[in-house]
C-alpha positions in Angstrom: -48.7 229.5 9.3 -46.5 230.3 6.1 -43.0 229.9 5.0 -41.4 232.3 2.7 -37.9 231.7 2.3 -35.2 235.3 2.4 -34.9 235.2 -1.5 -38.1 235.7 -2.1 -38.0 238.7 0.1 -35.3 240.5 -1.0 -36.8 239.6 -4.7 -39.5 241.7 -3.8 -38.1 244.5 -2.0 -35.6 245.4 -5.6 -38.2 244.8 -7.9 -38.8 248.7 -7.6 -36.4 250.1 -10.2 -34.6 252.5 -7.8 -33.8 249.9 -5.1 -30.9 248.7 -5.7 -30.0 245.9 -3.4 -31.6 244.7 -0.2 -30.5 242.5 2.5 -33.3 239.9 4.2 -32.0 237.7 7.4 -34.4 235.5 8.8 -35.0 234.6 12.7 -36.9 231.9 13.9 -39.6 232.2 16.3 -42.2 229.8 17.9 -45.9 230.1 16.3 
């Protein structure tokens, strides 16, 4: 598995010009 931070996901979601903001919530789970 990979560890991806919520900030990285939010940054990717708001990169398109028409995206103003995004919110991502991390949830722990067993792999």
